[in-house]
C-alpha positions in Angstrom: 36.5 -43.8 204.2 38.1 -40.8 206.0 40.0 -40.0 202.8 36.8 -39.9 200.8 35.3 -37.6 203.4 38.3 -35.3 203.3 38.3 -35.2 199.5 34.6 -34.3 199.6 35.1 -31.5 202.1 38.0 -30.2 200.0 35.8 -30.2 196.9 33.1 -28.3 198.7 35.6 -25.8 200.1 36.7 -24.8 196.6 34.8 -21.7 195.7 32.7 -21.9 192.5 33.9 -19.8 189.6 32.1 -16.6 189.2 29.9 -16.5 186.1 30.0 -13.6 183.6 26.8 -11.7 183.4 26.4 -10.1 180.0 24.2 -7.1 180.2 22.7 -4.4 178.0 21.3 -1.3 179.5 17.6 -2.4 178.8 18.4 -5.8 180.4 19.9 -4.1 183.5 16.9 -1.8 183.8 14.5 -4.8 183.5 16.3 -6.6 186.3 16.3 -3.5 188.5 12.5 -3.0 187.9 11.7 -6.6 188.7 13.7 -6.8 192.0 14.2 -3.1 193.0 12.6 -1.9 196.2 11.4 1.5 194.9 9.5 0.0 192.0 8.1 -2.8 194.2 6.8 -0.2 196.7 5.2 1.8 193.9 3.5 -1.3 192.6 2.1 -2.0 196.1 0.7 1.6 196.3 -1.0 1.1 192.9 -2.5 -2.2 194.2 -3.8 -0.5 197.4 -5.4 2.3 195.3 -7.1 -0.4 193.1 -8.4 -2.2 196.2 -9.8 1.1 197.6 -11.6 1.8 194.3 -13.1 -1.7 194.2 -14.2 -1.3 197.9 -16.0 1.9 197.1 -17.6 0.4 194.0 -18.8 -2.5 196.1 -20.7 -0.2 198.4 -23.0 0.7 195.4 -23.8 -3.0 194.7 -26.5 -4.9 196.5 -25.6 -6.2 199.9 -27.1 -9.6 200.8 -27.0 -11.5 204.1 -28.5 -14.9 204.9 -29.0 -16.3 208.4 -30.4 -19.6 209.7 -31.3 -19.7 213.4 -32.6 -22.6 215.6 -33.2 -21.6 219.2 -35.2 -22.3 222.3 -36.7 -19.4 224.2 -39.3 -18.4 226.7 -41.2 -15.1 226.9 -42.4 -13.1 229.9 -45.8 -11.9 228.7 -46.1 -9.6 231.7 -43.3 -7.6 230.2 -45.5 -6.7 227.2 -48.6 -6.1 229.4 -50.4 -9.4 228.9 -51.9 -11.4 231.7 -53.8 -14.6 231.0 -55.9 -15.8 233.9 -54.9 -19.2 235.1 -51.6 -19.1 233.1 -48.2 -18.3 234.4 -46.7 -15.1 233.0 -43.7 -16.9 231.4 -44.6 -18.9 228.3 -42.3 -21.6 227.1 -39.6 -22.6 226.5 -40.4 -23.4 222.9 -38.3 -24.1 219.9 -38.1 -21.7 216.9 -36.6 -22.2 213.4 -35.9 -18.9 211.6 -34.3 -18.5 208.2 -33.7 -14.9 207.2 -32.6 -13.2 203.9 -31.8 -9.5 204.0 -30.8 -7.3 201.0 -30.1 -3.6 200.7 -28.9 -1.5 197.8 -28.1 2.2 197.2 -30.3 3.5 194.4 -29.0 7.0 194.4 -26.2 8.5 196.6 -24.3 11.3 194.9 -21.7 11.5 197.7 -20.8 7.8 197.2 -20.6 8.3 193.5 -18.3 11.2 193.8 -16.2 9.3 196.3 -15.9 6.5 193.8 -14.9 8.8 191.0 -12.3 10.4 193.3 -10.8 7.0 194.1 -10.6 6.2 190.4 -8.5 9.4 189.9 -6.4 8.4 192.8 -5.8 5.0 191.2 -4.7 6.8 188.0 -2.3 8.9 190.1 -0.8 5.8 191.7 -0.2 4.4 188.2 1.6 7.5 187.2 3.6 7.4 190.4 4.7 3.9 189.4 5.8 5.2 186.1 7.8 7.9 187.8 9.5 5.3 190.1 10.3 3.2 187.1 11.8 6.3 185.3 13.9 7.1 188.4 15.2 3.5 188.6 16.0 3.5 184.9 18.0 6.8 185.3 19.8 5.5 188.3 20.7 2.2 186.6 21.9 4.1 183.5 24.3 6.2 185.7 25.7 3.1 187.3 26.0 1.4 183.9 27.9 4.4 182.6 30.1 4.4 185.7 31.0 0.8 185.1 31.7 1.4 181.4 33.9 4.4 182.3 35.9 2.3 184.8 36.4 -0.4 182.2 37.6 2.2 179.8 40.1 3.5 182.4 41.4 0.0 182.9 42.0 -0.4 179.2 43.8 2.9 179.1 46.0 2.0 182.1 46.9 -1.3 180.4 47.9 0.6 177.3 50.0 2.9 179.4 51.8 -0.1 180.9 52.5 -1.6 177.4 53.9 1.8 176.3 56.1 2.2 179.3 57.4 -1.3 179.1 58.5 -0.5 175.5 60.1 2.7 176.7 61.9 0.8 179.5 63.2 -1.7 177.0 64.4 1.1 174.7 66.1 2.8 177.7 67.8 -0.4 178.7 69.0 -1.0 175.1 70.4 2.5 174.8 72.2 2.1 178.2 73.7 -1.2 177.1 74.8 0.4 173.8 76.4 3.4 175.6 74.0 6.0 174.2 71.8 6.3 177.3 72.3 6.9 180.9 71.4 5.0 184.1 69.0 8.0 184.8 67.0 7.2 181.7 66.5 3.6 182.8 65.6 4.8 186.4 63.0 7.3 185.0 61.5 4.6 182.7 61.2 2.3 185.7 59.5 5.0 187.7 57.0 5.6 184.9 56.2 1.9 184.6 55.7 1.6 188.3 53.4 4.6 188.4 51.4 3.1 185.4 51.0 -0.2 187.3 49.9 1.5 190.4 47.3 3.5 188.4 46.1 0.2 186.8 45.5 -1.3 190.3 43.5 1.8 191.3 41.5 1.6 188.0 40.8 -2.1 188.5 39.5 -1.4 192.0 37.3 1.4 190.8 35.9 -1.0 188.1 35.1 -3.7 190.7 33.4 -1.1 192.9 31.3 0.2 190.0 30.3 -3.4 189.0 29.3 -4.2 192.6 27.1 -1.1 192.7 25.5 -2.1 189.4 24.9 -5.7 190.5 23.4 -4.6 193.8 21.1 -2.2 192.0 19.7 -4.9 189.6 19.5 -7.6 192.3 22.0 -9.9 190.6 24.6 -12.1 192.3 27.4 -9.8 193.4 30.0 -12.6 193.0 29.4 -12.6 189.2 31.5 -10.7 186.7 29.8 -8.3 184.3 30.4 -7.8 180.6 28.6 -4.6 179.5 27.5 -4.0 175.9 28.1 -0.6 174.4 25.2 1.8 174.8 24.4 5.0 172.9 23.4 8.2 174.7 19.9 9.3 174.0 19.5 12.1 171.5 19.3 15.7 172.8 16.1 17.5 172.0 16.2 21.2 170.9 16.4 23.6 173.8 13.0 25.2 173.2 11.3 21.8 172.8 12.8 20.2 176.0 10.5 22.0 178.4 7.4 21.3 176.4 8.3 17.6 176.1 8.8 17.4 179.9 5.4 19.0 180.6 3.8 16.5 178.2 5.7 13.4 179.3 6.7 13.6 182.9 4.5 11.2 184.9 5.0 13.4 188.0 2.9 16.1 186.4 0.3 13.6 185.3 0.2 12.2 188.8 -0.5 15.6 190.3 -3.1 16.4 187.7 -4.9 13.2 188.6 -4.6 13.9 192.3 -5.9 17.4 191.7 -9.0 15.9 189.9 -9.4 13.5 192.8 -9.3 16.4 195.3 -12.0 18.3 193.4 -14.2 15.2 193.4 -13.5 14.8 197.1 -14.9 18.3 197.7 -18.0 17.5 195.7 -18.4 14.2 197.6 -18.2 16.0 200.9 -20.8 18.6 199.7 -23.1 15.9 198.3 -23.6 14.5 201.8 -26.1 17.3 202.3 -28.3 15.9 199.5 -31.0 13.2 199.9 -30.2 9.6 199.1 -32.4 6.8 198.0 -32.0 3.2 198.9 -33.8 -0.1 198.7 -34.3 -2.6 201.6 -35.7 -6.1 201.7 -36.0 -8.6 204.6 -37.5 -12.0 204.1 -38.2 -14.3 207.0 -39.2 -18.0 207.1 -40.0 -19.0 210.7 -42.0 -21.4 212.8 -41.8 -23.7 215.8 -41.2 -26.8 213.6 -39.8 -27.4 210.2 -43.2 -28.4 208.8 -45.0 -25.3 209.9 -42.6 -22.6 208.6 -44.3 -19.5 207.3 -42.9 -16.8 205.0 -43.1 -13.1 205.8 -41.2 -10.2 204.3 -40.6 -6.5 204.4 -39.8 -4.4 201.3 -39.0 -0.7 201.8 -37.8 2.2 199.7 -35.9 4.6 201.8 -35.3 8.3 201.2 -32.8 9.7 203.7 -32.5 13.5 204.1 -29.6 14.7 206.4 -30.9 17.4 208.6 -28.2 18.1 211.2 -24.7 16.6 210.8 -22.0 18.8 212.2 -19.2 16.8 210.6 -20.3 17.6 207.0 -19.0 21.2 207.1 -15.8 20.0 208.7 -15.3 17.4 205.9 -16.0 20.0 203.2 -13.4 22.3 204.7 -10.9 19.5 205.0 -11.4 18.5 201.4 -11.0 22.1 200.2 -7.6 22.3 202.1 -6.5 19.1 200.4 -7.5 20.5 197.0 -5.6 23.7 197.7 -2.5 21.8 198.8 -2.5 19.6 195.7 -2.8 22.8 193.5 0.2 24.3 195.2 2.2 21.1 194.8 1.3 20.9 191.1 2.5 24.5 190.5 5.7 23.9 192.4 6.4 20.6 190.6 6.0 22.3 187.2 8.6 24.9 188.2 10.9 22.2 189.5 10.6 20.2 186.3 11.4 23.2 184.2 14.4 23.9 186.3 15.5 20.3 186.0 15.2 20.5 182.2 17.1 23.7 181.9 19.9 22.6 184.2 20.2 19.3 182.4 20.4 21.1 179.1 23.2 23.3 180.3 25.0 20.2 181.7 24.7 18.5 178.3 26.1 21.6 176.5 28.9 21.9 178.9 29.8 18.2 178.8 29.8 18.3 175.0 32.0 21.3 175.0 34.4 19.6 177.4 34.5 16.5 175.2 35.4 18.6 172.2 38.2 20.3 174.1 39.4 17.0 175.6 39.6 15.4 172.1 41.7 18.4 170.9 43.9 18.1 173.9 44.5 14.5 173.2 45.5 15.2 169.6 47.8 18.0 170.7 49.4 15.9 173.5 49.9 13.0 171.2 51.6 15.2 168.7 53.8 16.7 171.5 54.7 13.3 172.6 55.7 12.3 169.1 57.9 15.4 168.8 59.5 14.8 172.1 60.4 11.2 171.2 61.8 12.2 167.9 63.9 14.9 169.5 65.1 12.4 172.1 66.0 9.9 169.4 67.9 12.5 167.4 69.9 13.5 170.5 68.4 17.0 170.9 65.8 16.4 173.6 66.1 15.3 177.1 64.5 12.4 179.0 62.7 15.0 181.2 61.0 16.4 178.1 59.8 13.0 177.0 58.6 12.3 180.6 56.6 15.5 180.7 55.1 14.8 177.3 54.1 11.3 178.5 52.4 12.6 181.6 50.5 15.3 179.5 49.3 12.6 177.1 48.2 10.3 179.9 46.3 13.1 181.6 44.7 14.2 178.3 43.4 10.7 177.7 42.1 10.6 181.3 40.3 13.9 180.8 38.8 12.6 177.5 37.5 9.4 179.2 35.9 11.5 182.0 34.4 14.0 179.6 32.8 11.4 177.4 31.4 9.6 180.4 30.0 12.9 181.8 28.5 13.7 178.4 26.7 10.4 178.3 25.5 10.8 181.9 24.3 14.3 181.2 22.4 13.0 178.2 20.6 10.4 180.3 19.9 13.1 183.0 18.3 15.2 180.3 16.3 12.2 179.1 15.0 11.7 182.6 14.2 15.4 183.0 12.2 15.4 179.7 10.6 12.0 180.3 12.3 10.4 177.3 13.9 7.9 179.7 10.5 6.1 179.4 11.8 4.6 176.1 14.5 2.8 178.0 11.9 1.4 180.4 9.6 0.3 177.6 12.6 -1.3 175.8 13.2 -3.3 179.0 9.7 -4.6 179.3 
């Protein structure tokens, strides 16, 4: 029996193998939107706005209350100025059964109507705020996704370097054994191989960190491995069209436009409190001392209320005007900020594309230089130092190309976020 327990404990102590999570960019965005904090808080804000709108609409609907009372009471008639000769002033106690039904409804109240319309605009604003949060999440996930892809590419490049330097070491050892090489050639080849292996360890660590950041952002199990599918960078719109697209698509501008409309309606609602309001009131009562002598009575009233002196109305109007002014300022500033974002992102895309073109040319030149250095070394004209420098230049050129391509893809997604085109990634994930 103890052996079985020990075996069971040993099995439980063995860590489960990590699963491989295969992801595309839309799938990663979908996971982040379903579990991410920012999107969840934005959804809660939208729900609160919807509740406030329903609450304001409910104030325009009939309000009905029902009550059933059964009580025992006594009355001091002298309190009301009645004195009955030969009778004590206090009558009772006696039992009363009372069933009441009360109803009230706003027939016309412009202030309440304008307040309801303002809350509807605020609900629309919260919906656009949710879209903006989703766009931010999609852009952030896209950056992490690209970082993980870049790290994986760097690992592949480092592995190719190791394979290359292992071949060079084998060639140097063969030449030394044949008497055509020196011990220095073998030592330099060993140094290059050791440096390549060290660079591979650094690249693998960077890849794991990038994957952990991506898994954390999408709410997945951070013990899993990740296999990323290739993703294409979004197309770059023409420079003159990018600002117009941003003004038409960015949910932040739509949100502020809705809030500006809500603020204007808030001012009208505050002013409308000076106007008369019309309401309807009903009270039905079924009462008696016993259940078999209940009698029905009722009161039906139409009420016209005219505010004559309310000091808080002017203060509310002034407060609503300040809110409207603040939203107008925020809207104007947000438009300038978005135009700046678009122009900066456009410049970054152009710069990254230019860097990519230069890096590709540098790789071609470095590869040709390495080939020439190897040929010269094989022919007995070149030196090991020349080959070593050519190898370093080629490795650095490939590193620059990987970085330039990753930066170009990231810049393209930043521009898509600035123009609002990132919404297509969000829609593809839903």
